[in-house]
DRENLUMZA-656094 format. One record per residue (C-alpha): x, y, z; residue number from 1. Coordinates in nm, 4 decimals. Layout:
# residues N
> X	Y	Z	NUM
...
This chain:
# residues 311
> -1.2546	-3.0650	-6.6097	1
> -1.6114	-3.0077	-6.8047	2
> -1.9576	-2.9217	-6.6768	3
> -2.2551	-2.9555	-6.8129	4
> -2.3984	-2.6535	-6.5909	5
> -2.2285	-2.3262	-6.5918	6
> -2.3572	-2.2644	-6.2033	7
> -2.1818	-2.5853	-6.1275	8
> -1.8842	-2.4796	-6.3013	9
> -1.8733	-2.1063	-6.1008	10
> -1.9255	-2.2856	-5.8128	11
> -1.5704	-2.4917	-5.8321	12
> -1.4000	-2.2001	-5.9563	13
> -1.4923	-2.0060	-5.6073	14
> -1.4769	-2.3309	-5.4156	15
> -1.0828	-2.3565	-5.5093	16
> -1.0072	-1.9792	-5.5211	17
> -1.0430	-2.0174	-5.0630	18
> -0.7792	-2.0816	-4.9616	19
> -0.7737	-2.2212	-4.6074	20
> -0.6783	-1.9780	-4.3373	21
> -0.4499	-2.0288	-4.0485	22
> -0.5421	-2.0192	-3.7072	23
> -0.5275	-1.7674	-3.4521	24
> -0.2619	-1.9148	-3.2695	25
> -0.0738	-2.0436	-3.6078	26
> -0.0511	-1.6522	-3.6697	27
> 0.0316	-1.5356	-3.3302	28
> 0.3602	-1.7967	-3.3804	29
> 0.4653	-1.6840	-3.6865	30
> 0.4309	-1.3183	-3.5858	31
> 0.7979	-1.1653	-3.5785	32
> 0.6969	-0.8930	-3.3328	33
> 0.4890	-1.1384	-3.0951	34
> 0.8090	-1.3738	-3.0892	35
> 1.0892	-1.0622	-3.0349	36
> 0.8156	-0.8654	-2.7461	37
> 0.7848	-1.2416	-2.5834	38
> 1.1246	-1.3486	-2.5837	39
> 1.2197	-1.0125	-2.4191	40
> 0.9619	-1.0873	-2.1358	41
> 1.0004	-1.3808	-2.1096	42
> 1.3973	-1.3186	-2.0208	43
> 1.2790	-1.0526	-1.7679	44
> 1.0652	-1.3132	-1.6102	45
> 1.3194	-1.5397	-1.5929	46
> 1.5593	-1.2868	-1.3952	47
> 1.2792	-1.1856	-1.2086	48
> 1.2457	-1.5510	-1.1152	49
> 1.6107	-1.5994	-1.0752	50
> 1.6911	-1.2303	-0.8886	51
> 1.8099	-1.4006	-0.5588	52
> 2.0906	-1.5964	-0.7341	53
> 2.1339	-1.3503	-1.0036	54
> 2.2167	-1.0379	-0.7226	55
> 2.5168	-1.0724	-0.6204	56
> 2.4388	-0.9137	-0.3010	57
> 2.1304	-0.8004	-0.0835	58
> 1.9837	-0.4533	-0.2342	59
> 1.9653	-0.3115	0.0858	60
> 2.3204	-0.3470	0.1846	61
> 2.5597	-0.0482	0.1666	62
> 2.8932	0.0885	0.2849	63
> 2.9638	0.4568	0.2977	64
> 3.3116	0.3442	0.1803	65
> 3.2204	0.2626	-0.1732	66
> 2.9999	0.4852	-0.2495	67
> 2.9463	0.6507	-0.6015	68
> 3.1949	0.3954	-0.7350	69
> 3.1769	0.3576	-1.1245	70
> 3.0686	0.0146	-1.3356	71
> 3.3292	-0.2759	-1.2840	72
> 3.4779	-0.1015	-0.9710	73
> 3.5678	-0.3230	-0.6606	74
> 3.4798	-0.2208	-0.3350	75
> 3.3583	-0.3422	0.0237	76
> 3.0211	-0.4236	0.1282	77
> 2.8928	-0.4920	0.5442	78
> 2.6573	-0.7323	0.5763	79
> 2.3792	-0.7259	0.8080	80
> 2.5897	-0.9758	1.0210	81
> 2.9038	-0.7266	1.0257	82
> 3.0994	-0.9126	0.7394	83
> 3.2616	-0.7219	0.5448	84
> 3.2699	-0.8691	0.1288	85
> 3.5081	-0.7385	-0.1167	86
> 3.2876	-0.6896	-0.4538	87
> 3.2968	-0.5703	-0.7704	88
> 3.0160	-0.3244	-0.8436	89
> 2.9172	-0.4319	-1.2219	90
> 2.6899	-0.1282	-1.2758	91
> 2.8620	0.0642	-0.9896	92
> 2.7197	0.2315	-0.6709	93
> 2.4885	0.4750	-0.5596	94
> 2.5293	0.7397	-0.2646	95
> 2.4719	0.4947	0.0129	96
> 2.7275	0.2377	-0.1482	97
> 2.4710	-0.0085	-0.2981	98
> 2.5034	-0.2349	-0.5473	99
> 2.3138	-0.0374	-0.8082	100
> 2.3432	-0.4077	-1.0149	101
> 2.1185	-0.5742	-0.7218	102
> 1.8740	-0.3535	-0.7018	103
> 1.8051	-0.3169	-1.0950	104
> 1.7760	-0.7045	-1.0883	105
> 1.5514	-0.7205	-0.8066	106
> 1.3482	-0.4293	-0.9422	107
> 1.2535	-0.6080	-1.2244	108
> 0.9996	-0.8195	-0.9663	109
> 0.8526	-0.5081	-0.8353	110
> 0.7881	-0.3573	-1.2426	111
> 0.6613	-0.6583	-1.3496	112
> 0.4299	-0.7590	-1.0764	113
> 0.3175	-0.4032	-1.0932	114
> 0.2669	-0.4244	-1.5014	115
> 0.0818	-0.7570	-1.4749	116
> -0.1459	-0.6669	-1.1308	117
> -0.2472	-0.3566	-1.2983	118
> -0.3392	-0.5298	-1.6132	119
> -0.5386	-0.7978	-1.4883	120
> -0.7397	-0.5580	-1.2380	121
> -0.8424	-0.3015	-1.4765	122
> -0.9408	-0.5612	-1.6935	123
> -1.1440	-0.7574	-1.4504	124
> -1.3333	-0.4302	-1.3290	125
> -1.3801	-0.3129	-1.7010	126
> -1.5196	-0.6386	-1.8129	127
> -1.7859	-0.6300	-1.5430	128
> -1.8801	-0.2535	-1.6126	129
> -1.8760	-0.2757	-1.9853	130
> -2.0876	-0.5955	-1.9793	131
> -2.3226	-0.4420	-1.7654	132
> -2.3012	-0.0465	-1.9637	133
> -2.3213	-0.2177	-2.3123	134
> -2.6189	-0.4834	-2.2264	135
> -2.8165	-0.3310	-1.9943	136
> -2.9292	-0.0044	-2.1428	137
> -3.0843	0.1277	-1.8217	138
> -2.7292	0.1628	-1.6656	139
> -2.5617	0.2584	-1.9565	140
> -2.5866	0.6653	-1.8798	141
> -2.5220	0.6437	-1.5099	142
> -2.2362	0.4484	-1.5521	143
> -2.0901	0.5746	-1.8444	144
> -2.0881	0.9567	-1.7190	145
> -1.9191	0.8404	-1.3585	146
> -1.6410	0.6774	-1.6187	147
> -1.6003	1.0364	-1.8550	148
> -1.5558	1.1798	-1.5132	149
> -1.2988	0.9073	-1.4016	150
> -1.0754	0.9997	-1.7529	151
> -1.0987	1.3873	-1.7572	152
> -0.8463	1.3936	-1.4441	153
> -0.5455	1.2969	-1.5772	154
> -0.4493	0.9412	-1.4920	155
> -0.1219	1.0222	-1.2544	156
> -0.2905	1.3028	-1.0231	157
> -0.5553	1.0013	-0.9729	158
> -0.2291	0.7646	-0.8789	159
> -0.0751	1.0347	-0.6374	160
> -0.3967	1.1337	-0.4510	161
> -0.4747	0.8105	-0.3299	162
> -0.1263	0.7217	-0.3222	163
> -0.0741	1.0121	-0.0543	164
> -0.4088	0.8950	0.0893	165
> -0.3326	0.5343	0.1307	166
> 0.0236	0.4796	0.1620	167
> 0.3146	0.4009	-0.0233	168
> 0.2705	0.0620	-0.0168	169
> 0.2571	-0.2450	-0.3028	170
> -0.1279	-0.2976	-0.3318	171
> -0.1958	0.0701	-0.2913	172
> 0.0274	0.1617	-0.5836	173
> -0.1036	-0.1328	-0.8108	174
> -0.4650	-0.0093	-0.7328	175
> -0.3829	0.3579	-0.7839	176
> -0.2294	0.2832	-1.1336	177
> -0.5455	0.0998	-1.2167	178
> -0.8028	0.2873	-1.1287	179
> -0.7555	0.5413	-1.4545	180
> -0.7323	0.2543	-1.6803	181
> -1.0636	0.0965	-1.5818	182
> -1.2357	0.3625	-1.7760	183
> -1.0546	0.2678	-2.0891	184
> -1.1723	-0.1005	-2.0610	185
> -1.5191	-0.0311	-2.0352	186
> -1.5191	0.1965	-2.3009	187
> -1.3872	-0.0617	-2.4860	188
> -1.5940	-0.3529	-2.3795	189
> -1.8826	-0.1441	-2.3850	190
> -1.8324	-0.0895	-2.7614	191
> -1.7928	-0.4182	-2.8663	192
> -2.1071	-0.4995	-2.6756	193
> -2.3280	-0.2776	-2.8421	194
> -2.2281	-0.4569	-3.1730	195
> -2.2492	-0.7971	-3.0434	196
> -2.5883	-0.7670	-2.8838	197
> -2.7158	-0.6997	-3.1962	198
> -2.6051	-1.0664	-3.3396	199
> -2.8807	-1.3377	-3.4563	200
> -2.7330	-1.5575	-3.1980	201
> -2.7866	-1.3171	-2.9199	202
> -3.1331	-1.2422	-3.0116	203
> -3.1753	-1.6243	-3.0520	204
> -3.0885	-1.6768	-2.6950	205
> -3.2982	-1.3948	-2.5767	206
> -3.5927	-1.5155	-2.7500	207
> -3.5261	-1.8986	-2.5839	208
> -3.5501	-1.7026	-2.2422	209
> -3.1627	-1.7745	-2.1442	210
> -3.1022	-1.5843	-1.8446	211
> -2.9548	-1.1921	-1.9203	212
> -2.6148	-1.3243	-1.7231	213
> -2.5802	-1.6525	-1.9297	214
> -2.6036	-1.4711	-2.2419	215
> -2.2929	-1.2337	-2.1433	216
> -2.0568	-1.4943	-2.0032	217
> -2.1648	-1.7602	-2.2524	218
> -2.2217	-1.5700	-2.5757	219
> -2.0605	-1.1985	-2.5651	220
> -1.7806	-1.2329	-2.3574	221
> -1.5991	-1.4857	-2.5412	222
> -1.6205	-1.2116	-2.8847	223
> -1.4475	-0.9534	-2.6852	224
> -1.1476	-1.1530	-2.5109	225
> -0.9144	-1.0553	-2.8563	226
> -0.9437	-0.6945	-2.8401	227
> -0.9111	-0.7061	-2.4777	228
> -0.5862	-0.8848	-2.4556	229
> -0.4373	-0.6219	-2.6440	230
> -0.5557	-0.3585	-2.4548	231
> -0.3994	-0.5735	-2.1542	232
> -0.0772	-0.5528	-2.2770	233
> -0.1351	-0.1745	-2.3140	234
> -0.2096	-0.1402	-1.9676	235
> 0.0495	-0.3462	-1.8378	236
> 0.3192	-0.1075	-2.0101	237
> 0.1556	0.1929	-1.8824	238
> 0.1761	0.0570	-1.5621	239
> 0.5380	-0.0125	-1.5427	240
> 0.5506	0.3476	-1.6347	241
> 0.3668	0.5272	-1.4407	242
> 0.4894	0.3162	-1.1428	243
> 0.8791	0.3993	-1.2018	244
> 0.6884	0.7737	-1.2349	245
> 0.5388	0.8139	-0.8804	246
> 0.8748	0.6200	-0.7692	247
> 1.1516	0.9094	-0.9668	248
> 0.8641	1.1384	-0.7809	249
> 0.9044	1.0313	-0.4114	250
> 0.5296	0.9656	-0.4111	251
> 0.5171	0.5650	-0.4682	252
> 0.7314	0.2952	-0.2991	253
> 0.9341	0.3738	-0.0467	254
> 1.3261	0.4513	-0.0959	255
> 1.4130	0.1410	0.0685	256
> 1.2328	-0.1045	-0.1789	257
> 1.4618	-0.1585	-0.4826	258
> 1.2419	-0.0462	-0.7973	259
> 1.3958	0.1445	-1.1516	260
> 1.2064	0.4176	-1.0396	261
> 1.3778	0.4787	-0.6485	262
> 1.7086	0.3465	-0.8033	263
> 1.6995	0.6326	-1.0934	264
> 1.5417	0.9279	-0.7963	265
> 1.8258	0.8570	-0.5964	266
> 2.0560	0.9212	-0.8947	267
> 1.9522	1.2439	-1.0498	268
> 2.1207	1.4967	-0.8201	269
> 2.4748	1.3289	-0.9694	270
> 2.3801	1.2361	-1.2632	271
> 2.6126	1.4645	-1.4309	272
> 2.9199	1.2803	-1.2962	273
> 2.7509	0.9701	-1.2064	274
> 2.5327	0.8627	-1.5091	275
> 2.5398	0.5054	-1.4588	276
> 2.2818	0.5539	-1.1701	277
> 1.9747	0.6518	-1.4252	278
> 2.1128	0.4695	-1.7431	279
> 2.1218	0.1069	-1.6024	280
> 1.7394	0.1238	-1.4425	281
> 1.6033	0.3330	-1.7778	282
> 1.7552	0.1309	-2.0004	283
> 1.5780	-0.2237	-1.8447	284
> 1.2384	0.0066	-1.7860	285
> 1.3121	0.1074	-2.1874	286
> 1.4118	-0.2058	-2.2793	287
> 1.0243	-0.3857	-2.0998	288
> 0.7941	-0.1193	-2.1853	289
> 0.9417	-0.1700	-2.5625	290
> 0.8746	-0.5211	-2.5525	291
> 0.5724	-0.5184	-2.4111	292
> 0.4384	-0.2608	-2.6417	293
> 0.5930	-0.4408	-2.9515	294
> 0.4087	-0.7845	-2.8250	295
> 0.0537	-0.5293	-2.8082	296
> 0.1127	-0.4694	-3.1902	297
> 0.1853	-0.7904	-3.2837	298
> -0.1161	-0.9508	-3.1083	299
> -0.3158	-0.6758	-3.2309	300
> -0.1746	-0.7481	-3.5758	301
> -0.2624	-1.1404	-3.5636	302
> -0.6116	-1.1258	-3.3483	303
> -0.8006	-0.8394	-3.5509	304
> -0.9427	-1.0033	-3.8611	305
> -0.9249	-0.6981	-4.0570	306
> -0.5119	-0.6978	-4.0201	307
> -0.5073	-1.0907	-4.0582	308
> -0.6840	-1.0954	-4.3968	309
> -0.4350	-0.7747	-4.5234	310
> -0.1349	-0.9351	-4.4043	311
């Protein structure tokens, strides 16, 4: 095609060079890390939901005659009604004669609940504090100094102190793990808000007299969603790990609640002779944290505009 005007030819070449970029959702679906991490997490969610059917017996049932059995061995389980059942311990039994397989399956529920709840609480408070600190400058100095003070204390020490004061309930453990994560989310949101608030569309909304809460909710918050989704996945993985650490140290959930940390804590004294008590819950813990981190890496690669353009 011939052009009489060189400017028209240049515009045509520029238009032809523009390649239609796929949507964010399309990039997410094509990303291998997102598919792999999401598939493992979906499987774990199904395991948690179907724990009453997948678990062969109640995880709290025990029989001293069947303690310290190796994986695949058979033994007896005495039910709460006094009945004795012949049972195959697919992952062995612990020193109390409890089925490690059932305890690991039910522990999936606790770990996922703790991880997701920690991420939701940390994101909820972090978004509010970050929006306020980034947009209202007169609050920024005081609020961020408080957040710096919280970040100066190791997260595990804060969690141990809060659980020791409030008791080892599920709600206490979740809040104790979420509180140290709030400053990190706050700093992320604040840095994003400081950039977004200088955009022309925000300045136009201010000049039109739009109320501050409406500006935050309509113009600023939607532009922070993508980085927060990625941050939420890493908080979820960290929450699962910290809960296992607290339970392993004996300052988390009570020992009668089946968690991966509790199962490993009960088997550490006999690890050299019966490593299955630590190996199987540790395997589930590692797979879960790895899947969440892989999912977070994939989301970062697809939702970050620079990474998406590079890919």
